[in-house]
N, C-alpha and C positions, 0 to 999 in steps of 0.2 A: 817416817818423820825423820831419816836418816839419809845420810848424804848418796847421791846417785851418779852414776856414770863415771866413778872415780873419781869426782871431782872433791876437792877438801875443802877447798873457802868458800865463805861468802864474802857480803862487800865489806872490807876493811880489816880480815882476819878468819882467823879457823870458824869451820862449821861449832855451832853450837852441840854440845852433848843431850843428848836424848830426853834428857829430864830438864835441861834447858829451852829446848824445844819444846816439850808437852805442859811444860809450867808455864811459857807464852800463849800458849794457845788455851790453855785451863783458863787464864783470864778473860776469855770471853763467859767462862760459865761464871764468874763473879760478878760481870756487869750485866748478864742477859737479864737477870731478874729486875732491874731497873725499868728495861724496855720492856719487857712482860706484864709486868705486876702495874707499874705506875702510868708510863706511857701508853699505854695499849690497852689491858683488857681488865682491870681493876678499878685503878686509882681514876684514870680517865673520866670512864663512865661514871662512875659516882660524884666525881666533880660535877659533872654537867646534872645527873640527873638528882641524885642524893643531896651534895652540898650545897649547889645553887639552887637546884629543885625544879628549875625550866629545862629541859633538853636542848629547846632550842638558844635561849639566852645561855646556856652554859657551853653551848660548844661555841658560840659568837667569844666569853670571856678565854675559853681554853686555845680557841686560834689567837687572839691578843698576845696571851700569856708566851704561845710558842713563837711567836713574831718574834716580842721583846728578846727570848733568849736568842734564838737565831742570829739577829741583828750582832747582838754582843759575840756572837762565837765569829761571825764572816768577818766583824773586824780585827780582834784577835787572833785569830790562831794561825793566818800568815806569818803574823810577828813573832809569835809563840816558837814557831816549826824554825825560825830563821834565828832565833838568838838560840835556841839548843845545840843550831849546826857551830855555832860559836864557842858554848861551854861543853861541847862534848857529849856529856853523860843526859840519858834520857830520865832515869828512876827519881832523882832529885823533884822534877817537876811533876812524876806522874805520882811523887807522894803528896805533894801542896797540893794538887787539885783533887788528889782521893780524899783527903781531908774535907776540901768545899763541898764534895756531892755529899759526902755521910752526914755534914751537918745538914744541909738543905734537905735531905732524902729523910733524914730523923724527924725535922719540924712539919712535916707533912701530920702527924699524928694530931697537927692542931685544927684540924679540918674537922671542925664540928657539924650533923646537919642544919643545913638551914642560914648557914652562915651569920651567926650571931653578930660577928664581929666587924662583918664585912671580906670581902673576897680577896682583898690586896695584901694580907700577912701569907695565905696561903699562894697566892701568886707569885709572890717574893722567893717562897720557900722552894717551888717548883723551879723559877727561872733559874736558883741558885746552883741545886741539883744538876739543871739539865746543862748549867756552863762548866761545872765542875768535871760532870764525866764527858762530854765533848772536847775540853783542852784535854782530857787525861789521854781520850782515846790519839791526838796528835800525835803524842811521844810513845804510847804502844805500838800504832801501826808502822810507825817509821821505825822500828828495831827490827822487823820481820826480814829483809834483805842484812842484816847481819848475822842472822843466824843459821840460814841455810842458802843452799847452792840456789841459783836463778830456775833451774827447772824444776825445785824442789817449793817453789813459793806456795802454786797452786795447792796441793795436797796440804801442805799446813796450813796456807790461808783458810780452805774449806774446812779443816780440821777444826780449829778455832772456831768457826760459824757454828759446827756440826753439834761440837761439844755446848757452845753456849746455849743453843735452842733446848737442847736437852737439860742445862740449868735452868734455865725459867721452865721447862715443864715439870720439873723437880719442885721449881719454888710452887707452881701452880698445885701441884697435887697436896703439898705440905699445908698450902691455904685452904684447899677444897675438905681437906681431911681431918685438920686439926684447929682449926681456925674459925671457921664458919658455921654457927650451931642456926638453927632452924629457930626461928621465932617462938612458936607457939611452944614445942618440944625441949628447947635448951640444949640439944645435943649434938653433934657434928654426923658427918654422912657414916661414920664407923661407930656413931653409939655412944661419944664420950663428952664431956662437958668439952669447950672451947678452952685451948691452953690461955694460960693468963688470966681465965674469967674475962675473955673479950665479950660485950654486950651487944646484942644483935642489935636492938632496938636502937641503940647511939651509935651505928655503924661502925662500932670498934675494930671487926675484922679489916673492910676495907681502908680504913686511916692506918694499921698497923704495918699497910704493905710497905710505908716509908720506912718506919724503923728497919723493918726484916729487910729488905732491899738494902740498907746502909750496914746492918749485921751479915748480911750474905757477904756481900762486897770485900767488909775490912777481913773476913774470917779466909774466904777464899781466893783475895788476892796475894798472899802470903808468900806462895810460891813461886811469883814473878819476880817479887824481890829478892828472894834467897836463891833462887836455885838459877834464873835465866841472865848470862850474861849481859853487862852494860857498857857500851862504848866509854874508853878512859875519857877521865875530868880533865878538860885543859884548865891552865891558868888562868884564865880570863876571868875578871872582875864583873859583878853583876851589873855595873855601870857601863862597862866597855861592850859587856855583851849586848847590853841592850843598846848602846850606840851602833855597834858593829852589826847585831839584825838588824836595824831600821836600814841602814846601809843597804845590806846583805839582800834585804825585802827589795827597796826602790830597784836593785841593780837584778832583781829575778826578777820582778815585773818587767822590767826594761828588755832583760833578754827571753820574753815571751814570742816578743819580736823574730827571735830565732827559733824560738821551739814551738812553732804554729803547730805543728801536730799534737803536742802536749796539751796546748793551750785550748785545741777544740776537743781534746777528749773531755778536759776540766768543764769546759761550757755544757758538753753531752750531757757527763755526769751529774752536775752542778742543776740540769732540767730534770732528767728522768729521778733521781736522787730524790727531790724535792717531791715529786710525786708519790714515790713510794714511801718516802717517810710522810707524808698526810695521809698514805691509805692506812696507814699501821696507826697514825696518832688519833685518825675520827672514826675506823672503823669500828671499835668499840661502842663509842660515843651515839653513832648511828643506828646500832641493833639494839640500843639500850632504851632511844627514843622511839624506834621504829617499832619493837616489837614487847618492851619492856621488861626487857631479861634484870634480873637482879644478879646479885655476885656470883650463887651455884651455876647458874646456867653460863654465865660470862667465864667462868673458870673452866667449865667443862669444855667451850667454845676455844677457848686459849690452850687448853691441853691438847687435844685435836688439830690444831692449826700448829702448833707447838711440835707434835710427830711429825709432820710430813713439811715444817721447815728444816727441821733436823735433817730429814731423808735429799732434802733439796737442797742443802748446805756441804754434806758431804757427796753426793753426786754431783753437785756443781764443780768441787775440787778437782774431781775425777776428769770431768768435761773441759775445764781449766787447761790441764794438762796435756791431755790428748788433743783437743780441738781447738786450742786456742781463748784466750781472756777476752776477745772483742766477742766471736762467735759465741761463747756463753753466757755473757752480757745480754745479746742482742734476742736469744732465745727466750732468755730470764724477763726482758722488760717487755716483751710479748704477750707472755702468759700475765702478766701485770694488768698490761690493758684489758683484755680478754676479761680477766678476773674481777676488776672494777668497775666495767661495763657491766658485767652481770649483776656486783652488788648492787649498785645506784638504780637497777630497773625494779627491785626490789621494795613493796612495800608491804604494811600487814596485809594488806586482799590483794595485792597483785604480783606478777611475776613478768619481768622481762618486757616491763613498762604496758601493757595491752592485756595482757590473759589474767582472768579474775580467778580468785581464788580462795578457799574460806578463810577468816583470819585467825589467830591462835585464840585457842578456848582456856579461858581463865582457869588454871589448877590442872591443865591438862597433862604438865609435865614439859621439860626440856626438849626441842625442836619437833614437836609434834607435827605442826601446821606445815603446809605446802611450802610457804612463803619461807619460815626456818630453815627447812631443809636446803633449799634452794642456796638460800644466804650461806649456808654452811659450806655447800660445795664450791660457791665463789671464793669462801676464804679459804677453802683447801689451796685451790690453784695461784692464790695470792700467795698463801703460807709456800710453799712450793718453790715459788718462783722466786721470793723476796731473797732467799740465801745466796741462790748462785747468784743474783744481780750484786750483792753487797760484797760476798766475797770474794767475784773474779776482779769487782773494780780495783780493790784495794791491790792485788795482784798484778792488775794492769798499771798501775800507778807504778808499783814497785819495778815493773819490767820497760816501764817508758822513762822515769827520771834518770838523769845523771848521777853517776853512783858517788859522788864527790858533793851533791846539793840534795842528799834523799830527804832527809828531813825538813829542810827547805820546801823541796816539792811537797811532801807530805803536807805542810802547812799550807799551801795553795788547794791541795789534797782535800784536806779539811774545809777550807772555805768555799771550793765546790759543792760542799755536800751541805753548806748550811747558808753560802752569798743570796740564793733566793728563795730559803725556807723562811724565812722572815715574810715573804712574800705569799707564798701559798698560803699559811692558815691566815694569814691578812685577808686575802682575797676572799677564802671558803668562810672568813668572819662575815664578811663585808656582803657575800651572797647569799649566808645565812640570812642576816638581819634583813636585808632588804626583800627577800622572796617571801622571811619568817617561815625558812623549809630548811630542814636537816640534810635532804635530799638535791636541795639545788645546789648549797655547797659543794657539793663532792663532786659536782661535775667537773669542779675543777683539775680536779687530779688526772681526770683521763686527757688533758690537752698539757700537761708537764710531761707523761709518759710516753705521748705520741712524739711532741718535738726534742723529748732528748733521743729516742729511736732512732729520727730521722738525721737527729746531729752526729751520733755515732759513725752511722756509715761508710764515710770515708776517712774514719781516722784508721792509721796504719800502727802495723806492731812493730815498731823499731825503737829501741832504745836512744833518745835524747834527740830524736829526728826535728828538722826543720819542717 
């Protein structure tokens, strides 16, 4: 994470210290439990099968929730990036949206089983947490090129994703060992009563993942605020910044005609990232509905996938700097296509669409059936491919964007990650509802991944290229 090849400068100034670089990357450790615990392995499946109580209807409502959040992020992210370019400093924005995330995440504790007060409040809290996190990431990602020379961005970005997955893994271990108790024995896997007296009957361990992600984020995000350097703040006031940001955003969108190569990358990334986000958002829900997995099995599944995702992210950072961002992304998206196809080919008693296998035996233990084992292998492939796809995309944007418009283009980058993200969950919800089948909904993911792969093929790795 140090300077390379004698280069001493990043974009706009000197290379950050090792502590500053590490603290930036460590922010991924701070935010990853939100994605691991809430949107993927624990809370999302609980929302569908436990809170709503019907896996199919739960998948439909989760899809609508993600659609609402994605629409808000799509509208606001590029404007926020342009405003930040007017004001200079990124950290004040990072603080504000961090607070929004912490509030929304903490409110998930109110998701009592059976939705006694209706799902609207909890869905609103999920949207609040999602908006806070994604808006914070706009400013976090835009700090990357100001910290290290261009030739080191791939390693630092991959390192961030890697320790992020390790952070998610640590959070899953904590939940499994200290919070999840067996209903009959009342003790966790290590033979102790759950911390904070969490009641397994009231699904308090699943509900506590929201406050836990908020506390984890608050504690481990401190290094980036204390040790990572920020761009100097300008004297532009908020109102002027908004007006200037709107004007700059209009100019940027107009200029995309002059940056057709970047525009094509953003469209490609918009498409494959939507598929990637959807498989992570709905994979746990599908497993819970298909195999009846409870929190312990879901946590174990998440631990295995997080290990391979971390390996993939570290490997992807090396591949990015050695072979280029584009090649790394293409390999990763191809892996996601194969893993997703394998996942949707599985039901409780079939694999690869047509091969009959014995269904899971109640009480037989986690991953004992053939279907569960194949689903695990497909998940491993998705996990090991997801890290490089995300880390290399972030680096690719930093290498393509004009240096003087970095945050502005990262706002468009955030838009490309969310502009159609409200479409995929919405289509998944519609397909699931129409076919009354979780499996039917997930076939949408494959289409997004394949189209994104095809769109990326003609993109050139040139900064600010037309």
